[in-house]
C-alpha positions in Angstrom: 36.3 -8.1 32.0 38.0 -9.6 28.9 35.3 -12.1 28.5 32.7 -9.3 28.5 34.7 -7.4 25.8 35.1 -10.6 23.7 31.3 -11.3 24.0 30.6 -7.6 23.0 33.0 -7.8 20.1 31.4 -11.0 18.9 28.0 -9.5 19.4 28.8 -6.5 17.2 30.4 -8.7 14.5 27.2 -10.8 14.4 25.0 -7.8 14.3 27.1 -6.2 11.5 26.9 -9.5 9.5 23.1 -9.7 9.9 22.8 -6.0 8.8 24.8 -6.7 5.7 22.7 -9.7 4.8 19.5 -7.7 5.3 20.8 -4.9 3.3 21.5 -7.1 0.4 18.1 -8.8 0.6 16.4 -5.4 0.9 18.1 -3.9 -2.1 16.6 -6.7 -4.2 13.2 -6.0 -2.7 13.7 -2.2 -3.2 14.7 -2.7 -6.8 11.6 -4.8 -7.5 9.4 -2.0 -5.7 11.1 0.7 -7.9 10.4 -1.4 -11.1 6.8 -1.9 -10.0 6.3 1.8 -9.3 7.8 2.8 -12.7 5.9 0.3 -14.6 2.6 1.3 -12.9 3.3 5.0 -13.8 4.0 3.9 -17.4 0.9 1.9 -17.6 -1.2 4.9 -16.5 0.4 7.1 -19.0 -0.3 4.6 -21.8 -3.9 4.6 -20.7 -4.0 8.4 -20.9 -2.6 8.0 -24.5 -5.4 5.5 -25.2 -7.9 8.0 -24.2 -6.3 10.8 -26.3 -6.4 8.4 -29.3 -10.1 7.6 -28.5 -11.0 11.3 -28.5 -9.0 12.2 -31.5 -9.7 9.1 -33.7 -13.3 8.4 -32.4 -12.3 4.8 -31.7 -9.9 2.8 -29.5 -6.6 1.4 -30.6 -6.7 -2.0 -32.2 -7.5 -4.7 -29.7 -4.2 -6.7 -29.5 -1.9 -8.6 -27.3 1.7 -7.9 -26.6 3.8 -7.5 -29.7 0.9 -6.9 -32.1 1.5 -4.4 -35.0 -1.6 -2.3 -34.5 -0.7 -1.6 -30.9 2.8 -0.8 -31.9 1.6 1.8 -34.5 -0.5 3.4 -31.7 2.5 3.4 -29.3 4.7 5.0 -31.9 2.3 7.8 -32.7 0.7 8.5 -29.4 3.3 7.4 -26.8 6.9 7.3 -27.9 6.7 10.8 -29.4 5.6 12.4 -26.1 8.1 10.8 -23.8 11.8 11.2 -23.4 12.4 7.5 -22.8 11.3 4.4 -24.5 8.0 3.3 -22.9 7.4 0.3 -25.1 9.1 -1.8 -22.6 8.4 -2.2 -18.9 11.0 -2.2 -16.2 11.6 -6.0 -16.9 12.0 -5.5 -20.6 8.6 -6.9 -21.3 6.3 -5.3 -23.9 3.3 -3.5 -22.8 -0.1 -4.7 -24.1 -3.6 -3.5 -24.8 -6.8 -5.6 -24.7 -10.5 -4.9 -25.1 -13.0 -7.1 -23.1 -16.3 -6.3 -24.7 -18.2 -8.7 -22.4 -17.2 -6.7 -19.4 -17.2 -3.4 -21.2 -13.6 -2.5 -20.3 -10.2 -2.3 -21.8 -6.8 -3.1 -20.2 -3.4 -1.6 -20.6 -1.0 -4.0 -18.9 2.5 -5.3 -18.2 3.0 -8.9 -17.6 5.3 -8.0 -14.7 8.4 -9.9 -13.6 7.3 -13.3 -14.6 6.6 -12.3 -18.2 3.2 -14.1 -18.2 -0.2 -12.6 -18.6 -3.0 -13.2 -16.1 -0.8 -13.9 -13.1 -0.9 -12.1 -9.7 2.2 -10.0 -10.6 0.5 -8.3 -13.6 0.4 -4.5 -13.5 -2.6 -3.1 -15.4 -5.2 -0.3 -15.7 -8.8 -1.2 -16.4 -11.0 1.5 -17.9 -14.5 1.4 -19.1 -15.3 1.4 -22.8 -17.1 4.6 -23.7 
């Protein structure tokens, strides 16, 4: 009887340790998931601002990479003033970017994602046709 109780006690201790390890690991994954969802929503909102700019100004914002002055002017006028939080940075504190690809006839609003490198699998972007 005591052997059974000891085995059960050891079993519950091992299970509780496994649950704690899993919880720590899943919190990291959950945080990355939340950051991805937030950044995806911000990228879509910036794409809406790009379309607003196109309609009002009859042109797209300047084609530029991350940190370019023309895109920052656009962000200041069409994005920052409409949101209660600073959307110039994604959830990993990377700057958003805007790029026109005339050969494909599209533009991209993007975040480099957690690796801070453009054109990698973790990039978060919206692709829209040039009109």
